[in-house]
C-alpha positions as CSV (number, residue, x, y, z in Angstrom):
1,M,5.2,3.6,9.3
2,N,7.5,6.7,9.9
3,I,5.8,8.8,12.4
4,I,7.6,12.0,11.3
5,M,6.6,11.7,8.1
6,L,3.0,10.8,8.6
7,Q,2.8,13.9,10.7
8,E,4.2,16.2,8.0
9,M,1.7,14.2,5.5
10,L,-1.2,15.0,8.0
11,R,-0.2,18.5,8.2
12,G,-0.4,19.1,4.8
13,F,-3.8,17.5,4.4
14,F,-5.4,19.7,7.2
15,K,-3.9,22.8,5.2
16,E,-5.7,21.4,2.3
17,D,-8.9,21.0,4.5
18,I,-9.2,23.4,7.0
19,G,-7.0,26.5,5.6
20,E,-7.2,29.1,7.8
21,R,-10.0,28.0,10.0
22,D,-12.9,25.7,10.3
23,I,-15.6,28.3,10.0
24,T,-18.6,26.2,10.6
25,S,-17.3,24.4,13.9
26,E,-15.6,28.1,15.1
27,V,-19.0,29.6,14.8
28,L,-21.4,26.8,16.1
29,F,-19.0,25.9,19.1
30,H,-16.9,27.5,21.7
31,E,-13.7,26.1,22.5
32,E,-14.3,24.5,26.0
33,E,-17.4,22.5,24.6
34,K,-16.8,18.6,24.3
35,G,-18.0,15.8,22.0
36,K,-17.5,12.1,21.6
37,G,-17.0,10.6,18.0
38,T,-17.0,6.8,17.0
39,F,-15.6,5.1,14.3
40,L,-17.8,2.4,12.9
41,A,-17.4,-0.5,10.4
42,K,-20.2,-0.6,7.9
43,E,-18.9,-3.3,6.1
44,D,-16.6,-6.4,6.7
45,G,-12.7,-5.9,5.9
46,I,-9.2,-5.3,7.2
47,F,-8.7,-2.3,9.2
48,V,-5.8,0.2,8.8
49,G,-5.2,3.6,10.4
50,K,-4.5,3.4,14.0
51,Q,-1.8,5.8,14.1
52,V,-3.4,8.0,11.5
53,I,-6.3,8.2,13.8
54,T,-4.2,9.0,17.0
55,E,-1.8,11.5,15.2
56,A,-4.4,13.4,13.2
57,F,-6.6,14.4,16.3
58,A,-3.4,15.1,18.4
59,L,-2.2,17.5,16.0
60,L,-5.5,19.3,16.1
61,D,-5.7,19.0,20.2
62,H,-3.4,16.8,22.0
63,E,-6.0,16.6,24.7
64,V,-8.5,14.5,22.6
65,E,-8.6,11.4,24.3
66,V,-8.2,8.5,21.8
67,V,-9.5,4.7,22.4
68,L,-9.2,2.0,19.7
69,Y,-10.2,-1.3,19.7
70,K,-8.6,-2.3,16.7
71,N,-5.0,-2.8,15.6
72,D,-3.9,-2.3,12.1
73,G,-4.4,-5.6,10.2
74,D,-7.2,-6.6,12.3
75,S,-10.3,-7.9,10.8
76,V,-13.2,-6.0,11.2
77,Q,-17.3,-6.8,10.7
78,K,-20.1,-4.8,9.6
79,G,-21.5,-2.8,12.9
80,E,-18.4,-3.1,14.9
81,V,-17.0,-0.1,16.9
82,I,-13.5,0.7,15.7
83,G,-12.8,3.2,18.1
84,T,-13.7,6.5,20.0
85,V,-12.5,10.1,20.5
86,E,-13.4,12.2,23.0
87,G,-12.6,16.1,23.4
88,S,-13.3,19.4,22.0
89,M,-16.1,19.5,19.5
90,R,-13.9,22.0,17.0
91,A,-11.2,19.4,17.0
92,L,-13.2,16.2,16.4
93,L,-14.9,18.3,13.7
94,G,-11.8,19.5,12.0
95,A,-10.2,16.2,12.1
96,E,-13.2,13.6,11.4
97,R,-12.7,14.1,7.1
98,V,-9.0,13.8,6.9
99,S,-9.1,10.9,9.2
100,L,-12.1,9.0,7.5
101,N,-10.6,9.5,4.1
102,L,-7.5,8.3,5.0
103,I,-8.5,5.0,7.1
104,Q,-11.1,4.2,4.5
105,R,-8.6,4.3,1.7
106,L,-5.9,2.3,3.7
107,S,-8.5,-0.3,4.9
108,G,-9.6,-0.6,1.6
109,I,-6.0,-1.7,0.0
110,A,-5.7,-3.8,3.2
111,T,-8.7,-5.7,2.2
112,V,-8.2,-6.1,-1.4
113,T,-4.7,-7.4,-0.7
114,A,-5.9,-9.9,1.9
115,E,-8.2,-11.3,-1.0
116,A,-5.3,-11.5,-3.3
117,V,-3.2,-13.5,-0.9
118,S,-6.1,-15.6,0.0
119,T,-7.5,-16.3,-3.7
120,L,-3.8,-17.2,-4.7
121,G,-3.6,-19.3,-2.0
122,S,0.2,-20.4,-2.1
123,D,2.8,-21.2,0.7
124,H,5.5,-19.9,-1.9
125,T,4.6,-17.2,-4.0
126,K,3.9,-13.4,-1.9
127,V,1.5,-11.1,-3.2
128,C,3.5,-7.5,-3.6
129,D,2.4,-4.1,-4.8
130,T,4.0,-1.4,-7.3
131,R,4.9,2.1,-7.7
132,K,1.3,2.9,-8.9
133,T,0.3,4.4,-5.7
134,T,-1.4,8.1,-5.3
135,P,1.3,10.6,-5.3
136,G,2.0,11.6,-2.1
137,M,0.5,8.6,-0.3
138,R,3.0,5.7,-1.3
139,M,4.3,5.3,2.4
140,L,0.8,4.9,3.6
141,E,-0.6,2.8,0.9
142,K,2.3,0.3,0.8
143,Y,2.1,-0.1,4.5
144,A,-1.4,-0.8,4.2
145,V,-0.4,-3.5,1.8
146,T,1.7,-5.1,4.4
147,C,-1.2,-5.0,6.8
148,G,-3.1,-7.0,4.3
149,G,-0.4,-9.9,4.0
150,G,1.2,-8.5,1.2
151,Y,4.7,-7.3,0.4
152,N,6.6,-4.5,-0.7
153,H,8.3,-3.9,-4.3
154,R,10.7,-0.6,-4.1
155,F,9.4,2.4,-2.6
156,G,10.5,4.3,-5.8
157,L,13.4,4.9,-8.5
158,Y,16.0,5.4,-5.4
159,D,16.0,2.1,-3.7
160,G,16.2,-0.5,-6.4
161,V,17.4,-0.9,-10.0
162,M,14.7,-2.1,-12.6
163,I,15.7,-2.5,-16.1
164,K,12.3,-2.4,-18.2
165,D,11.9,-2.5,-21.9
166,N,12.4,1.3,-22.6
167,H,15.6,1.1,-20.6
168,I,16.6,-2.0,-22.6
169,E,16.0,-0.5,-26.0
170,F,18.0,3.0,-25.2
171,A,20.9,0.9,-23.8
172,G,20.9,-1.3,-26.9
173,S,20.6,-5.1,-24.9
174,I,19.6,-6.4,-21.6
175,T,23.4,-7.6,-21.4
176,E,24.8,-3.9,-22.1
177,A,22.1,-2.4,-19.6
178,V,23.0,-4.7,-16.9
179,K,26.6,-4.3,-17.4
180,R,26.4,-0.4,-17.0
181,V,24.7,-0.5,-14.0
182,R,26.8,-3.3,-12.4
183,E,29.8,-1.0,-12.9
184,K,28.5,1.9,-11.1
185,I,26.0,0.8,-8.1
186,G,27.1,-0.8,-4.9
187,H,26.6,-4.3,-3.9
188,M,23.4,-3.7,-1.6
189,I,21.4,-2.7,-4.5
190,K,19.6,-5.7,-6.5
191,I,19.1,-5.4,-10.2
192,E,15.6,-6.5,-12.1
193,V,15.2,-7.0,-15.6
194,E,11.7,-7.1,-16.8
195,T,11.5,-9.9,-19.7
196,E,8.8,-11.1,-22.2
197,T,10.7,-14.0,-24.2
198,L,12.3,-17.0,-23.1
199,V,15.8,-15.3,-25.2
200,Q,15.3,-12.3,-22.8
201,V,15.1,-14.5,-19.9
202,Q,18.3,-16.1,-21.0
203,E,20.0,-13.4,-21.5
204,A,19.1,-11.8,-18.1
205,V,20.4,-14.6,-16.5
206,E,23.9,-14.6,-18.5
207,A,24.0,-11.0,-17.7
208,G,23.9,-11.5,-14.2
209,A,20.2,-10.3,-13.0
210,D,19.3,-10.5,-9.4
211,V,15.6,-10.5,-10.3
212,I,14.0,-11.5,-13.3
213,M,10.2,-10.4,-14.0
214,F,7.9,-12.1,-16.7
215,D,6.2,-9.4,-17.9
216,N,2.6,-9.9,-19.0
217,R,3.4,-14.1,-19.3
218,T,0.6,-16.7,-19.0
219,P,1.0,-19.0,-16.6
220,A,1.9,-21.6,-18.9
221,E,4.9,-19.4,-20.3
222,I,6.1,-19.0,-16.8
223,R,6.3,-22.4,-16.2
224,D,8.2,-23.1,-19.2
225,Y,10.8,-20.0,-18.6
226,I,11.2,-20.3,-15.1
227,Q,13.0,-23.9,-15.7
228,H,15.8,-21.8,-17.3
229,V,16.1,-19.4,-14.3
230,P,19.1,-20.8,-11.6
231,K,17.3,-21.1,-8.1
232,H,19.3,-18.0,-6.6
233,I,17.9,-15.6,-9.1
234,I,14.5,-14.2,-7.5
235,T,11.5,-14.1,-10.1
236,E,8.3,-12.4,-10.5
237,A,5.2,-12.1,-12.4
238,S,3.6,-8.9,-13.5
239,G,1.2,-7.4,-15.6
240,G,-2.6,-8.4,-16.5
241,I,-2.9,-10.5,-13.3
242,D,-6.4,-9.6,-11.3
243,L,-8.6,-11.4,-8.8
244,S,-10.1,-13.6,-11.4
245,T,-7.0,-14.8,-12.7
246,I,-4.5,-14.8,-9.6
247,A,-5.1,-18.3,-8.8
248,S,-3.7,-20.1,-12.1
249,Y,-0.3,-18.6,-11.3
250,R,-0.4,-20.9,-7.8
251,E,1.8,-23.6,-9.6
252,T,4.3,-21.8,-11.6
253,G,7.0,-21.6,-9.1
254,V,7.1,-17.8,-9.1
255,D,8.6,-16.3,-5.9
256,Y,6.5,-12.9,-6.3
257,I,3.4,-11.5,-8.1
258,S,3.2,-7.6,-8.2
259,L,-0.2,-6.5,-8.5
260,G,-0.8,-2.7,-9.3
261,F,-4.3,-2.9,-8.7
262,L,-3.8,-3.1,-5.0
263,T,-3.2,0.4,-4.8
264,H,-4.4,2.1,-7.9
265,S,-8.0,0.8,-8.1
266,A,-8.6,-0.3,-4.5
267,R,-12.3,0.6,-3.3
268,A,-12.3,2.6,-0.1
269,L,-13.8,0.3,3.2
270,D,-17.1,2.1,4.1
271,I,-16.3,3.6,7.7
272,S,-18.7,6.0,9.4
273,F,-18.0,8.4,11.7
274,N,-20.8,9.3,14.3
275,V,-20.8,12.1,16.9
276,G,-22.8,12.9,20.4
277,T,-22.4,14.7,23.6
278,K,-23.9,11.9,25.5
279,G,-21.8,11.0,28.5
280,V,-19.2,13.7,28.0
């Protein structure tokens, strides 16, 4: 995770939430009044957000003491303490909601990713994400996927070529699309082609694609299509695959399964933030 980008993101989140000031806390508490907050897991799952907590509270008050008992990717059980923060009551209450929103979201993504990996149960096929992320949150959400045992697909339109059906339609054919791209990109960038039929798969192979995606294909279709793909070409399955069907793709031989629901539909993990003044 890029710490500079994280800090910039947090500043934006605090501008949205705190604005000019936290009226309630400023009226109720003096700057020197201290308190303690505890992050508590309310259900089982995978925790993600160690740097989020550390950087969020530091941005509001660098003197807040943060103690975390869990690392990103660690399992948590209901009732388990994730960590504590001690310091200015104003800082604790100012950073509370932003921190909670983020770690619950990221932990939820990691948890469902871990469930997908476990349900697939493959030593060969890897689970990866897509670009179906929350605008402005992509870096964090994709990081959460890796904490759950998944892998990242491309981060944006800038770091990989993916020729989809609309590109093919505009270009005229897979062959022409790959040709045009190959003439203009460097050797470090891979070309992925989305296919729906065996004819398209064969054309993508002949055109020199580096990665071939089987889009919205059944396990049986993929087992058939993949026989026509040389071993040096990476294969991917995507579209219509969820937790109830992912296990059926275990024996297809595909290298990756990309799942949009890991980020666009993940349910937040229930984590609470309880405060007090005892022992401070």
